[in-house]
All heavy atoms as an XYZ file, in Angstrom:
1017
protein
N     121.892    144.142    101.875
C     121.573    142.765    101.523
C     121.624    141.889    102.766
O     122.668    141.788    103.395
C     122.613    142.221    100.539
C     122.373    142.568     99.122
S     123.499    141.645     98.085
C     123.234    142.528     96.573
N     120.524    141.244    103.090
C     120.582    140.307    104.211
C     121.415    139.080    103.821
O     121.361    138.611    102.699
C     119.124    139.924    104.450
C     118.321    140.563    103.411
C     119.184    141.413    102.576
N     122.206    138.604    104.763
C     123.034    137.424    104.515
C     122.396    136.248    105.247
O     122.303    136.234    106.468
C     124.450    137.681    105.028
C     125.450    136.661    104.571
C     126.866    137.206    104.742
N     127.859    136.242    104.344
C     128.246    136.035    103.083
N     127.700    136.732    102.119
N     129.161    135.139    102.800
N     121.946    135.289    104.467
C     121.269    134.119    105.029
C     122.034    132.880    104.589
O     122.218    132.666    103.393
C     119.797    134.050    104.572
C     119.056    135.308    105.010
C     119.112    132.811    105.128
C     117.659    135.436    104.492
N     122.477    132.076    105.526
C     123.220    130.834    105.281
C     124.417    131.079    104.361
O     124.685    130.298    103.451
C     122.302    129.731    104.705
C     122.927    128.362    104.877
C     120.947    129.716    105.348
N     125.104    132.199    104.535
C     126.288    132.489    103.754
C     126.027    133.031    102.359
O     126.943    133.124    101.550
N     124.783    133.396    102.055
C     124.431    133.915    100.737
C     123.812    135.300    100.899
O     122.920    135.486    101.722
C     123.421    132.980    100.024
C     123.020    133.529     98.682
C     123.989    131.589     99.871
N     124.296    136.254    100.108
C     123.679    137.581    100.093
C     122.453    137.532     99.194
O     122.583    137.376     97.977
C     124.662    138.627     99.556
C     125.810    138.872    100.512
O     125.586    138.766    101.726
O     126.918    139.166    100.034
N     121.271    137.642     99.787
C     120.050    137.639     98.986
C     119.733    139.080     98.589
O     120.013    140.016     99.336
C     118.868    136.990     99.745
C     119.129    135.514     99.986
C     118.576    137.671    101.043
N     119.165    139.302     97.395
C     118.921    140.665     96.911
C     117.902    141.421     97.757
O     116.899    140.852     98.188
C     118.420    140.467     95.486
C     118.083    139.035     95.353
C     118.798    138.282     96.417
N     118.166    142.704     97.970
C     117.300    143.567     98.784
C     115.956    143.851     98.145
O     114.928    143.869     98.805
C     117.978    144.929     99.001
C     118.899    144.917    100.176
O     118.750    144.115    101.077
N     119.858    145.807    100.154
N     115.976    144.130     96.851
C     114.805    144.702     96.187
C     113.754    143.680     95.786
O     112.724    144.043     95.246
C     115.249    145.488     94.950
C     116.057    144.628     93.995
O     116.491    143.543     94.367
N     116.262    145.109     92.797
N     113.968    142.408     96.031
C     113.000    141.380     95.638
C     112.163    140.959     96.843
O     112.610    141.047     97.980
C     113.726    140.170     95.064
C     114.508    140.490     93.803
C     114.809    139.253     93.037
C     115.607    139.555     91.800
N     114.824    140.121     90.738
N     110.949    140.475     96.581
C     110.148    139.930     97.684
C     110.890    138.768     98.349
O     111.642    138.051     97.682
C     108.873    139.439     97.001
C     108.817    140.173     95.715
C     110.221    140.456     95.316
N     110.667    138.577     99.622
C     111.448    137.587    100.359
C     111.268    136.175     99.816
O     112.207    135.390     99.824
C     111.100    137.634    101.842
O     109.728    137.409    102.035
N     110.081    135.842     99.301
C     109.872    134.481     98.797
C     110.675    134.236     97.524
O     111.059    133.104     97.241
C     108.390    134.174     98.588
C     107.758    134.827     97.404
C     107.198    136.055     97.348
C     107.619    134.276     96.094
N     106.724    136.321     96.094
C     106.962    135.227     95.295
C     107.972    133.063     95.510
C     106.666    135.020     93.960
C     107.670    132.852     94.183
C     107.025    133.828     93.420
N     110.989    135.284     96.762
C     111.831    135.133     95.573
C     113.300    135.209     95.973
O     114.136    134.451     95.480
C     111.498    136.204     94.516
C     110.103    135.963     93.954
C     112.531    136.212     93.401
C     109.623    137.009     92.988
N     113.632    136.114     96.886
C     115.025    136.318     97.292
C     115.604    135.042     97.910
O     116.775    134.730     97.695
C     115.120    137.475     98.268
N     114.806    134.300     98.656
C     115.313    133.090     99.308
C     115.597    131.968     98.309
O     116.361    131.055     98.614
C     114.335    132.608    100.377
C     114.282    133.461    101.646
C     113.195    132.957    102.573
C     115.613    133.477    102.348
N     115.019    132.038     97.113
C     115.313    131.009     96.111
C     116.711    131.169     95.531
O     117.168    130.299     94.803
C     114.285    131.013     94.959
O     114.318    132.278     94.306
C     112.891    130.716     95.457
N     117.415    132.268     95.855
C     118.798    132.446     95.432
C     119.741    131.517     96.204
O     120.890    131.369     95.836
C     119.237    133.898     95.629
C     118.777    134.829     94.533
C     117.426    135.067     94.318
C     119.689    135.482     93.723
C     116.994    135.920     93.320
C     119.269    136.334     92.717
C     117.921    136.551     92.519
O     117.502    137.394     91.516
N     119.244    130.908     97.266
C     120.039    129.954     98.048
C     119.935    128.600     97.355
O     118.835    128.101     97.113
C     119.521    129.868     99.495
C     119.617    131.238    100.171
C     120.276    128.814    100.289
C     118.936    131.308    101.522
N     121.086    128.011     97.025
C     121.123    126.718     96.335
C     120.469    125.647     97.204
O     120.850    125.456     98.357
C     122.576    126.327     96.034
C     122.712    125.027     95.322
N     122.395    124.872     93.999
C     123.118    123.811     95.757
C     122.616    123.618     93.637
N     123.053    122.957     94.695
N     119.469    124.986     96.660
C     118.779    123.932     97.397
C     117.404    124.335     97.883
O     116.665    123.497     98.400
N     117.025    125.608     97.716
C     115.694    126.066     98.124
C     114.921    126.516     96.898
O     115.349    127.417     96.179
C     115.792    127.229     99.115
C     116.470    126.965    100.449
C     116.436    128.208    101.310
C     115.830    125.803    101.168
N     113.772    125.889     96.684
C     112.890    126.290     95.597
C     111.687    127.037     96.147
O     111.596    127.328     97.344
N     110.739    127.317     95.264
C     109.571    128.117     95.655
C     108.737    127.434     96.735
O     108.315    128.070     97.697
C     108.707    128.393     94.429
C     109.384    129.275     93.413
C     108.513    129.416     92.177
C     109.237    130.189     91.105
N     108.484    130.222     89.852
N     108.509    126.140     96.592
C     107.683    125.427     97.556
C     108.349    125.391     98.928
O     107.714    125.673     99.952
C     107.412    124.002     97.060
C     106.606    123.180     98.022
C     105.243    123.393     98.176
C     107.202    122.197     98.809
C     104.499    122.645     99.072
C     106.478    121.452     99.702
C     105.113    121.679     99.834
O     104.384    120.952    100.722
N     109.629    125.064     98.958
C     110.354    124.983    100.222
C     110.405    126.345    100.900
O     110.230    126.445    102.117
C     111.789    124.476     99.981
O     111.727    123.296     99.184
C     112.481    124.165    101.276
N     110.634    127.395    100.110
C     110.680    128.747    100.666
C     109.337    129.128    101.266
O     109.283    129.720    102.348
C     111.119    129.753     99.577
C     110.870    131.173    100.019
C     112.582    129.555     99.245
N     108.253    128.768    100.590
C     106.929    129.110    101.137
C     106.693    128.401    102.470
O     106.117    128.981    103.393
C     105.826    128.774    100.138
O     105.734    127.389     99.937
N     107.162    127.149    102.591
C     107.030    126.432    103.871
C     107.879    127.085    104.955
O     107.445    127.204    106.110
C     107.436    124.966    103.702
C     106.370    124.181    102.994
C     106.621    122.710    102.843
N     107.580    122.105    103.725
C     108.190    120.945    103.485
N     107.948    120.306    102.364
N     109.037    120.440    104.341
N     109.092    127.513    104.602
C     109.978    128.161    105.574
C     109.354    129.463    106.073
O     109.330    129.739    107.276
C     111.366    128.430    104.957
C     112.105    127.109    104.736
C     112.199    129.352    105.842
C     113.338    127.226    103.879
N     108.838    130.275    105.143
C     108.241    131.563    105.529
C     106.991    131.369    106.379
O     106.735    132.137    107.305
C     107.930    132.396    104.290
C     109.156    132.924    103.534
C     108.731    133.613    102.243
C     109.963    133.870    104.407
N     106.208    130.340    106.060
C     105.008    130.068    106.861
C     105.398    129.660    108.277
O     104.802    130.108    109.251
C     104.182    128.954    106.208
C     102.835    128.739    106.871
C     102.047    127.622    106.218
C     101.545    128.052    104.865
N     100.680    127.024    104.231
N     106.431    128.836    108.399
C     106.883    128.397    109.723
C     107.482    129.563    110.517
O     107.323    129.642    111.735
C     107.935    127.291    109.576
C     108.312    126.638    110.883
C     109.289    125.498    110.708
O     109.352    124.923    109.607
O     110.006    125.193    111.687
N     108.147    130.495    109.816
C     108.752    131.649    110.486
C     107.733    132.768    110.714
O     108.075    133.793    111.309
C     109.921    132.176    109.663
N     106.502    132.589    110.229
C     105.422    133.575    110.349
C     105.829    134.915    109.719
O     105.729    135.968    110.346
C     105.012    133.750    111.807
C     104.408    132.511    112.441
C     103.955    132.706    113.851
N     104.933    133.288    114.750
C     105.948    132.639    115.304
N     106.129    131.371    115.048
N     106.783    133.264    116.117
N     106.294    134.827    108.466
C     106.678    136.025    107.711
C     105.896    136.015    106.408
O     105.784    134.982    105.747
C     108.196    136.017    107.407
C     108.995    136.016    108.709
C     108.582    137.199    106.542
C     110.468    135.749    108.518
N     105.358    137.164    106.042
C     104.624    137.268    104.781
C     105.621    137.279    103.632
O     106.646    137.958    103.677
C     103.787    138.547    104.763
C     102.792    138.565    103.623
C     101.866    139.750    103.692
O     101.649    140.268    104.796
O     101.366    140.141    102.624
N     105.329    136.539    102.578
C     106.257    136.399    101.457
C     106.433    137.642    100.619
O     107.426    137.782     99.909
N     105.468    138.573    100.698
C     105.541    139.779     99.868
C     106.486    140.837    100.432
O     106.821    141.790     99.745
C     104.150    140.378     99.689
C     103.224    139.482     98.897
C     101.846    140.059     98.783
C     100.918    139.112     98.054
N      99.551    139.590     98.026
N     106.915    140.678    101.673
C     107.818    141.649    102.297
C     109.157    141.608    101.580
O     109.696    140.537    101.312
C     108.024    141.304    103.799
C     109.017    142.247    104.445
C     106.698    141.339    104.525
N     109.680    142.772    101.234
C     110.982    142.845    100.552
C     112.082    142.305    101.466
O     112.037    142.494    102.689
C     111.308    144.286    100.164
C     110.304    144.900     99.229
C     110.647    144.609     97.812
N     109.535    144.995     96.936
C     109.475    144.648     95.672
N     110.420    143.928     95.134
N     108.455    145.010     94.930
N     113.063    141.655    100.874
C     114.147    141.056    101.666
C     114.923    142.120    102.435
O     115.390    141.872    103.549
C     115.085    140.278    100.757
N     115.055    143.309    101.864
C     115.761    144.388    102.546
C     115.017    144.916    103.754
O     115.612    145.529    104.639
N     113.696    144.691    103.806
C     112.878    145.182    104.918
C     112.754    144.176    106.058
O     112.088    144.457    107.054
C     111.476    145.550    104.413
C     111.514    146.670    103.387
O     112.509    147.429    103.393
O     110.567    146.778    102.585
N     113.362    143.001    105.925
C     113.299    142.007    106.986
C     114.114    142.476    108.192
O     115.207    143.021    108.033
C     113.855    140.658    106.505
C     113.051    139.905    105.451
C     113.828    138.699    104.971
C     111.700    139.472    105.992
N     113.572    142.265    109.380
C     114.302    142.642    110.597
C     115.342    141.574    110.924
O     115.302    140.464    110.374
C     113.330    142.783    111.784
O     112.747    141.495    112.053
C     112.242    143.801    111.503
N     116.249    141.904    111.825
C     117.282    140.942    112.244
C     116.651    139.703    112.873
O     117.132    138.590    112.679
C     118.241    141.600    113.237
C     119.205    142.570    112.610
C     120.123    141.897    111.597
O     120.597    140.772    111.864
O     120.345    142.488    110.531
N     115.562    139.904    113.615
C     114.871    138.784    114.255
C     114.303    137.839    113.204
O     114.431    136.617    113.314
C     113.758    139.317    115.165
C     113.001    138.194    115.845
O     113.673    137.293    116.397
O     111.754    138.204    115.813
N     113.675    138.399    112.160
C     113.097    137.571    111.097
C     114.180    136.819    110.332
O     114.018    135.633    110.023
C     112.282    138.449    110.144
C     111.030    139.014    110.774
C     110.337    140.051    109.910
O     111.016    140.697    109.088
O     109.106    140.205    110.073
N     115.285    137.490    110.057
C     116.393    136.838    109.345
C     116.951    135.688    110.181
O     117.239    134.606    109.656
C     117.500    137.869    109.008
C     118.742    137.174    108.476
C     116.998    138.887    108.001
N     117.085    135.905    111.478
C     117.623    134.846    112.342
C     116.654    133.665    112.429
O     117.090    132.511    112.476
C     117.955    135.377    113.728
O     116.784    135.761    114.401
N     115.332    133.939    112.439
C     114.349    132.840    112.452
C     114.454    132.014    111.181
O     114.435    130.776    111.234
C     112.929    133.393    112.595
C     112.564    133.753    114.012
C     111.095    133.997    114.148
N     110.633    134.956    113.149
C     109.664    135.831    113.320
N     109.023    135.889    114.463
N     109.314    136.660    112.362
N     114.568    132.696    110.035
C     114.703    131.993    108.756
C     115.973    131.152    108.759
O     115.964    129.979    108.376
C     114.718    132.995    107.577
C     113.342    133.642    107.407
C     115.132    132.316    106.284
C     113.315    134.802    106.435
N     117.075    131.735    109.224
C     118.359    131.022    109.253
C     118.290    129.797    110.151
O     118.799    128.724    109.785
C     119.476    131.964    109.745
O     119.490    133.124    108.909
C     120.825    131.292    109.691
N     117.654    129.921    111.302
C     117.528    128.782    112.219
C     116.728    127.653    111.591
O     117.099    126.488    111.709
C     116.864    129.218    113.523
C     117.755    130.027    114.431
C     117.012    130.554    115.649
O     115.798    130.453    115.731
N     117.761    131.120    116.593
N     115.632    127.990    110.915
C     114.786    126.966    110.280
C     115.569    126.248    109.185
O     115.540    125.014    109.086
C     113.498    127.600    109.724
C     112.609    128.084    110.870
C     112.738    126.606    108.851
C     111.464    128.974    110.448
N     116.288    127.012    108.365
C     117.062    126.408    107.269
C     118.164    125.514    107.829
O     118.361    124.388    107.359
C     117.643    127.500    106.346
C     116.510    128.199    105.589
C     118.638    126.900    105.352
C     116.948    129.414    104.796
N     118.887    125.996    108.839
C     119.975    125.201    109.436
C     119.447    123.915    110.057
O     120.091    122.867    109.969
C     120.714    126.010    110.506
C     121.650    127.039    109.903
O     122.030    126.876    108.726
O     121.992    128.003    110.611
N     118.286    123.991    110.656
C     117.735    122.838    111.367
C     117.157    121.778    110.426
O     117.360    120.583    110.638
C     116.641    123.329    112.335
C     116.053    122.242    113.213
C     114.919    122.772    114.059
N     113.799    123.123    113.199
C     113.010    124.188    113.372
N     113.228    125.016    114.362
N     112.013    124.426    112.541
N     116.460    122.220    109.361
C     115.657    121.281    108.576
C     116.151    120.989    107.163
O     115.667    120.046    106.536
C     114.216    121.814    108.460
C     113.527    121.904    109.809
O     113.908    121.151    110.719
O     112.617    122.734    109.948
N     117.083    121.760    106.625
C     117.423    121.615    105.211
C     118.927    121.533    104.989
O     119.716    122.087    105.754
C     116.871    122.802    104.405
C     115.371    122.900    104.494
C     114.760    123.782    105.386
C     114.541    122.096    103.727
C     113.387    123.862    105.494
C     113.170    122.163    103.836
C     112.597    123.055    104.719
O     111.233    123.119    104.818
N     119.308    120.828    103.926
C     120.700    120.784    103.480
C     120.791    121.741    102.304
O     120.087    121.568    101.301
C     121.091    119.365    103.045
C     120.965    118.398    104.219
C     122.507    119.346    102.490
C     121.129    116.951    103.827
N     121.632    122.775    102.423
C     121.720    123.791    101.373
C     123.170    124.152    101.083
O     124.081    123.783    101.820
C     120.955    125.078    101.773
C     119.458    124.853    101.796
C     121.434    125.626    103.093
N     123.358    124.883     99.983
C     124.636    125.461     99.562
C     125.772    124.453     99.518
O     125.643    123.428     98.891
C     124.988    126.662    100.441
C     124.285    127.938    100.027
C     124.538    128.354     98.593
O     125.693    128.340     98.134
O     123.575    128.704     97.916
N     126.887    124.735    100.176
C     128.103    123.934    100.059
C     127.920    122.490    100.458
O     128.432    121.575     99.806
N     127.196    122.269    101.529
C     126.965    120.904    101.999
C     126.170    120.108    100.967
O     126.471    118.935    100.715
C     126.230    120.938    103.338
C     126.134    119.593    104.012
C     125.434    119.674    105.356
O     125.000    120.736    105.782
N     125.322    118.547    106.026
N     125.170    120.739    100.341
C     124.373    120.064     99.317
C     125.211    119.776     98.078
O     125.156    118.684     97.515
C     123.165    120.930     98.933
C     122.255    120.384     97.840
C     121.622    119.065     98.269
C     121.178    121.396     97.492
N     126.021    120.753     97.642
C     126.893    120.550     96.475
C     127.876    119.407     96.732
O     128.134    118.583     95.857
C     127.667    121.830     96.167
C     126.807    122.964     95.661
C     127.656    124.209     95.422
N     126.897    125.430     95.474
C     126.266    125.977     94.441
N     126.305    125.387     93.275
N     125.610    127.104     94.578
N     128.433    119.363     97.937
C     129.366    118.300     98.302
C     128.678    116.947     98.272
O     129.223    115.963     97.760
C     129.934    118.581     99.695
C     131.199    117.841    100.018
C     131.824    118.274    101.354
N     131.888    119.717    101.523
C     131.119    120.435    102.351
N     130.206    119.841    103.111
N     131.249    121.745    102.449
N     127.460    116.884     98.796
C     126.714    115.630     98.840
C     126.404    115.136     97.422
O     126.562    113.949     97.131
C     125.419    115.838     99.629
C     124.669    114.572     99.911
C     123.429    114.837    100.746
O     122.786    115.876    100.614
N     123.087    113.910    101.608
N     125.996    116.041     96.542
C     125.694    115.669     95.163
C     126.966    115.169     94.465
O     126.942    114.153     93.754
C     125.082    116.858     94.400
C     123.683    117.147     94.947
C     125.028    116.588     92.904
C     123.085    118.454     94.452
N     128.084    115.869     94.690
C     129.355    115.438     94.104
C     129.773    114.052     94.578
O     130.264    113.228     93.793
N     129.573    113.787     95.866
C     129.916    112.473     96.414
C     129.029    111.383     95.821
O     129.505    110.275     95.553
C     129.778    112.483     97.936
C     130.875    113.264     98.627
C     130.613    113.432    100.111
O     129.499    113.218    100.598
N     131.652    113.826    100.846
N     127.757    111.693     95.609
C     126.851    110.713     95.007
C     127.298    110.364     93.587
O     127.305    109.194     93.199
C     125.421    111.248     94.974
C     124.809    111.349     96.347
O     125.286    110.750     97.293
N     123.756    112.131     96.469
N     127.694    111.376     92.806
C     128.148    111.139     91.437
C     129.455    110.354     91.440
O     129.640    109.419     90.644
C     128.289    112.475     90.678
C     126.897    113.082     90.459
C     129.006    112.279     89.346
C     126.916    114.490     89.903
N     130.373    110.681     92.358
C     131.634    109.953     92.469
C     131.384    108.489     92.803
O     132.040    107.596     92.246
C     132.524    110.595     93.547
O     132.687    111.975     93.238
C     133.881    109.920     93.628
N     130.436    108.226     93.689
C     130.096    106.847     94.053
C     129.577    106.080     92.848
O     129.989    104.941     92.598
C     129.045    106.836     95.170
C     128.650    105.445     95.647
C     127.557    105.506     96.689
N     126.387    106.233     96.240
C     125.412    105.700     95.489
N     125.469    104.439     95.102
N     124.363    106.424     95.124
N     128.708    106.725     92.048
C     128.191    106.067     90.849
C     129.318    105.729     89.874
O     129.326    104.665     89.258
C     127.160    106.968     90.157
C     125.835    107.182     90.877
C     125.001    108.223     90.153
C     125.067    105.877     90.984
N     130.294    106.645     89.738
C     131.426    106.399     88.850
C     132.278    105.236     89.355
O     132.736    104.401     88.573
C     132.300    107.650     88.738
C     131.680    108.780     87.961
C     132.620    109.971     87.952
C     132.033    111.171     87.272
N     132.930    112.336     87.302
N     132.501    105.186     90.669
C     133.354    104.144     91.249
C     132.755    102.758     91.105
O     133.480    101.800     90.825
C     133.623    104.437     92.725
C     134.598    105.566     92.949
C     134.744    105.937     94.404
O     134.086    105.297     95.268
O     135.505    106.877     94.692
N     131.451    102.630     91.289
C     130.841    101.306     91.185
C     130.555    100.933     89.735
O     130.135     99.820     89.458
C     129.554    101.183     92.037
C     128.456    102.126     91.548
C     129.858    101.414     93.497
C     127.127    101.950     92.272
N     130.822    101.856     88.817
C     130.716    101.618     87.370
C     129.330    101.138     86.956
O     129.195    100.257     86.111
C     131.790    100.644     86.902
N     128.299    101.722     87.549
C     126.945    101.415     87.103
C     126.674    102.214     85.817
O     127.487    103.037     85.398
C     125.932    101.761     88.178
S     125.796    103.511     88.510
N     125.558    101.969     85.190
C     125.245    102.621     83.913
C     125.297    104.137     84.039
O     125.931    104.820     83.233
C     123.860    102.176     83.435
C     123.452    102.789     82.124
C     123.943    102.286     80.934
C     122.592    103.877     82.071
C     123.588    102.849     79.722
C     122.235    104.454     80.868
C     122.732    103.928     79.692
O     122.383    104.500     78.501
N     124.664    104.681     85.078
C     124.655    106.132     85.271
C     126.059    106.668     85.510
O     126.409    107.752     85.029
C     123.745    106.506     86.442
C     122.274    106.446     86.080
C     121.386    106.656     87.286
N     121.680    107.885     87.992
C     121.400    108.091     89.268
N     120.837    107.139     89.977
N     121.675    109.242     89.838
N     126.877    105.920     86.240
C     128.246    106.341     86.487
C     129.070    106.386     85.209
O     129.872    107.301     85.004
N     128.884    105.410     84.347
C     129.600    105.376     83.074
C     129.181    106.556     82.206
O     130.019    107.193     81.563
C     129.349    104.026     82.355
C     130.017    102.903     83.141
C     129.857    104.067     80.932
C     129.601    101.515     82.711
N     127.899    106.881     82.193
C     127.417    108.031     81.415
C     128.023    109.329     81.957
O     128.397    110.205     81.185
C     125.891    108.116     81.448
C     125.161    106.892     80.936
C     125.392    106.623     79.502
N     124.613    107.495     78.646
C     124.566    107.388     77.319
N     125.248    106.444     76.708
N     123.867    108.229     76.605
N     128.138    109.441     83.285
C     128.779    110.615     83.879
C     130.238    110.699     83.440
O     130.726    111.770     83.106
C     128.709    110.565     85.411
C     127.448    111.143     85.976
N     127.146    112.483     85.915
C     126.412    110.563     86.632
C     125.983    112.703     86.499
N     125.520    111.563     86.946
N     130.937    109.575     83.485
C     132.354    109.544     83.091
C     132.546    110.022     81.659
O     133.476    110.753     81.362
C     132.887    108.114     83.178
C     133.553    107.792     84.451
C     134.309    106.495     84.294
N     134.140    105.691     85.496
C     134.200    104.371     85.536
N     134.436    103.688     84.453
N     134.035    103.741     86.660
N     131.693    109.548     80.766
C     131.841    109.851     79.346
C     131.270    111.214     78.963
O     131.417    111.644     77.827
C     131.144    108.782     78.514
C     131.804    107.441     78.610
C     131.109    106.439     77.754
N     131.748    105.130     77.851
C     131.251    104.022     77.321
N     130.109    104.070     76.659
N     131.885    102.886     77.450
N     130.586    111.864     79.902
C     130.014    113.179     79.608
C     128.804    113.112     78.708
O     128.563    114.013     77.902
N     128.041    112.044     78.821
C     126.834    111.856     78.022
C     125.602    112.041     78.896
O     125.702    112.012     80.124
C     126.836    110.446     77.415
C     127.940    110.173     76.398
C     127.981    108.687     76.072
C     127.736    110.991     75.144
N     124.414    112.216     78.283
C     123.198    112.366     79.094
C     122.965    111.119     79.955
O     123.175    110.001     79.505
C     122.088    112.522     78.064
C     122.768    112.958     76.831
C     124.130    112.377     76.870
N     122.529    111.344     81.173
C     122.420    110.262     82.150
C     121.011    109.686     82.187
O     120.828    108.519     82.495
C     122.832    110.781     83.544
C     122.670    109.725     84.601
C     124.254    111.288     83.506
N     120.025    110.476     81.851
C     118.642    110.072     82.104
C     117.880    109.607     80.870
O     116.691    109.863     80.726
C     117.894    111.231     82.760
C     118.490    111.563     84.111
C     117.692    112.592     84.816
N     118.242    112.838     86.148
C     117.695    113.656     87.002
N     116.603    114.307     86.696
N     118.243    113.825     88.174
N     118.555    108.966     79.945
C     117.866    108.298     78.841
C     117.564    109.152     77.637
O     116.841    108.715     76.741
N     118.111    110.367     77.549
C     117.827    111.208     76.397
C     118.530    110.665     75.156
O     119.536    109.970     75.256
C     118.297    112.655     76.637
C     117.557    113.362     77.734
C     118.225    113.219     79.087
O     118.919    112.241     79.343
N     117.993    114.166     79.960
N     117.986    111.021     73.975
C     118.585    110.616     72.711
C     119.870    111.410     72.475
O     119.971    112.567     72.874
C     117.605    110.876     71.565
C     116.336    110.051     71.656
C     116.593    108.568     71.453
O     117.264    108.180     70.505
N     116.091    107.742     72.354
N     120.842    110.800     71.807
C     122.107    111.491     71.582
C     122.502    111.577     70.109
O     123.503    112.188     69.795
C     123.248    110.781     72.326
O     123.330    109.434     71.864
C     123.036    110.828     73.812
N     121.745    110.958     69.214
C     122.177    110.962     67.808
C     122.158    112.369     67.228
O     123.090    112.773     66.546
C     121.296    110.035     66.978
C     121.783    109.931     65.544
C     121.099    108.826     64.782
O     120.413    107.999     65.362
N     121.282    108.804     63.488
N     121.111    113.119     67.528
C     121.024    114.461     66.943
C     121.001    115.567     67.989
O     121.075    116.731     67.644
C     119.757    114.562     66.093
O     118.628    114.337     66.906
N     120.907    115.226     69.253
C     120.826    116.240     70.311
C     121.933    116.048     71.342
O     122.974    115.512     71.028
C     119.458    116.181     71.007
C     118.373    116.772     70.147
O     118.602    117.715     69.422
N     117.184    116.210     70.234
N     121.721    116.504     72.540
C     122.634    116.354     73.683
C     123.882    117.207     73.536
O     124.934    116.863     74.056
C     123.019    114.887     73.886
N     123.802    118.333     72.839
C     124.964    119.197     72.656
C     125.430    119.819     73.975
O     126.604    120.091     74.150
C     124.674    120.309     71.645
C     124.796    119.852     70.231
C     126.270    119.594     69.878
N     126.383    118.388     69.097
C     127.346    117.483     69.219
N     128.299    117.622     70.086
N     127.358    116.422     68.485
N     124.523    120.027     74.904
C     124.902    120.623     76.184
C     125.868    119.697     76.921
O     126.867    120.144     77.463
C     123.652    120.873     77.047
O     122.751    121.686     76.312
C     124.021    121.568     78.340
N     125.570    118.408     76.944
C     126.415    117.450     77.653
C     127.658    117.083     76.844
O     128.741    116.946     77.381
C     125.644    116.154     77.946
C     124.746    116.193     79.137
C     125.475    116.318     80.424
N     126.153    115.073     80.804
C     126.884    114.936     81.872
N     127.044    115.934     82.696
N     127.471    113.809     82.147
N     127.492    116.910     75.531
C     128.598    116.422     74.704
C     129.577    117.515     74.314
O     130.707    117.233     73.938
C     128.036    115.767     73.440
C     127.352    114.432     73.717
C     126.461    113.959     72.586
C     127.181    113.645     71.323
N     126.298    113.032     70.315
N     129.155    118.772     74.375
C     130.026    119.870     73.995
C     129.907    120.194     72.511
O     129.043    119.673     71.803
N     130.808    121.026     72.043
C     130.782    121.467     70.660
C     131.002    120.288     69.719
O     131.698    119.335     70.054
C     131.882    122.515     70.458
C     131.680    123.426     69.287
C     132.633    124.598     69.411
C     132.870    125.298     68.113
N     131.911    126.186     67.630
N     130.432    120.349     68.510
C     130.543    119.261     67.540
C     131.993    118.972     67.195
O     132.799    119.877     67.025
C     129.817    119.624     66.247
C     128.327    119.512     66.321
C     127.713    119.772     64.964
C     126.225    119.704     65.025
N     125.603    120.033     63.743
N     132.299    117.691     67.090
C     133.622    117.256     66.650
C     133.427    116.628     65.280
O     132.937    115.504     65.165
C     134.201    116.236     67.631
C     134.330    116.751     69.042
C     134.627    115.609     70.001
C     134.206    115.925     71.391
N     132.817    115.686     71.695
N     133.781    117.335     64.242
C     133.538    116.852     62.886
C     134.470    115.691     62.573
O     135.669    115.740     62.825
C     133.769    117.978     61.867
O     132.975    119.094     62.254
C     133.393    117.548     60.474
N     133.883    114.643     61.998
C     134.647    113.466     61.592
C     134.768    113.517     60.080
O     133.803    113.803     59.374
C     133.941    112.175     62.041
C     134.708    110.957     61.584
C     133.752    112.182     63.539
N     135.956    113.231     59.546
C     136.185    113.303     58.106
C     135.271    112.337     57.364
O     134.970    111.247     57.849
C     137.638    112.971     57.801
N     134.857    112.747     56.167
C     133.991    111.899     55.341
C     134.758    110.735     54.756
O     135.955    110.562     54.989
N     134.053    109.928     53.953
C     134.669    108.722     53.392
C     135.138    108.990     51.967
O     134.631    108.423     51.006
C     133.672    107.580     53.440
C     133.269    107.220     54.845
C     132.382    106.012     54.877
C     132.038    105.655     56.299
N     131.147    104.509     56.377
N     136.128    109.861     51.818
C     136.653    110.163     50.488
C     137.418    108.987     49.919
O     137.355    108.699     48.728
C     137.600    111.383     50.555
C     136.909    112.676     50.879
C     137.921    113.802     50.930
C     137.234    115.087     51.312
N     138.203    116.196     51.459
N     138.136    108.295     50.749
C     138.971    107.170     50.294
C     138.162    106.066     49.668
O     138.618    105.393     48.742
N     136.939    105.861     50.103
C     136.090    104.790     49.575
C     135.722    105.118     48.137
O     135.738    104.248     47.254
C     134.820    104.615     50.443
C     133.886    103.606     49.833
C     135.211    104.218     51.854
N     135.400    106.357     47.830
C     135.009    106.755     46.461
C     136.206    106.648     45.514
O     136.065    106.216     44.365
C     134.473    108.189     46.466
C     133.122    108.330     47.117
C     132.637    109.762     47.044
C     131.297    109.903     47.725
N     130.852    111.303     47.733
N     137.392    107.033     45.958
C     138.565    107.032     45.110
C     138.991    105.622     44.748
O     139.536    105.384     43.672
C     139.722    107.751     45.802
C     139.494    109.246     45.919
C     140.559    109.926     46.756
O     141.532    109.258     47.151
O     140.392    111.124     47.041
N     138.736    104.661     45.601
C     139.148    103.279     45.345
C     138.324    102.655     44.234
O     138.777    101.788     43.537
C     139.039    102.426     46.610
C     140.017    102.849     47.695
S     139.771    101.897     49.162
C     141.000    100.631     48.926
N     137.113    103.095     44.016
C     136.226    102.489     43.014
C     136.577    102.859     41.659
O     137.222    103.417     41.037
C     134.791    102.906     43.260
C     134.209    102.228     44.465
C     132.760    102.575     44.632
N     132.253    101.969     45.864
C     131.053    102.158     46.307
N     130.215    102.911     45.663
N     130.669    101.570     47.406
């Protein structure tokens, strides 16, 4: 497994797919990196030479924010939103969807498992 920017990319996949295993690199960015490094995307990641791996690593280090540094930056951005108590920060604090999605019947991924609230039995008994 070639190790690129601290990530072991899979040997058996084409290099353009294997590089997407690095957090912060998608298909478009990877295609630009491979074009700049003059490497064909169909070459398996395990077949890359040390020279090609070093060229890819240099391009990524020079031009892109990836992996730990990117995760840290995203975390700091969310912390800043929470501190200034803007709408998005409040939604992050409460664990609700941030980008305007409906929450009455959906948003289970953000809200977590259902919390059942007791029905209104007392109202019926009083009548």
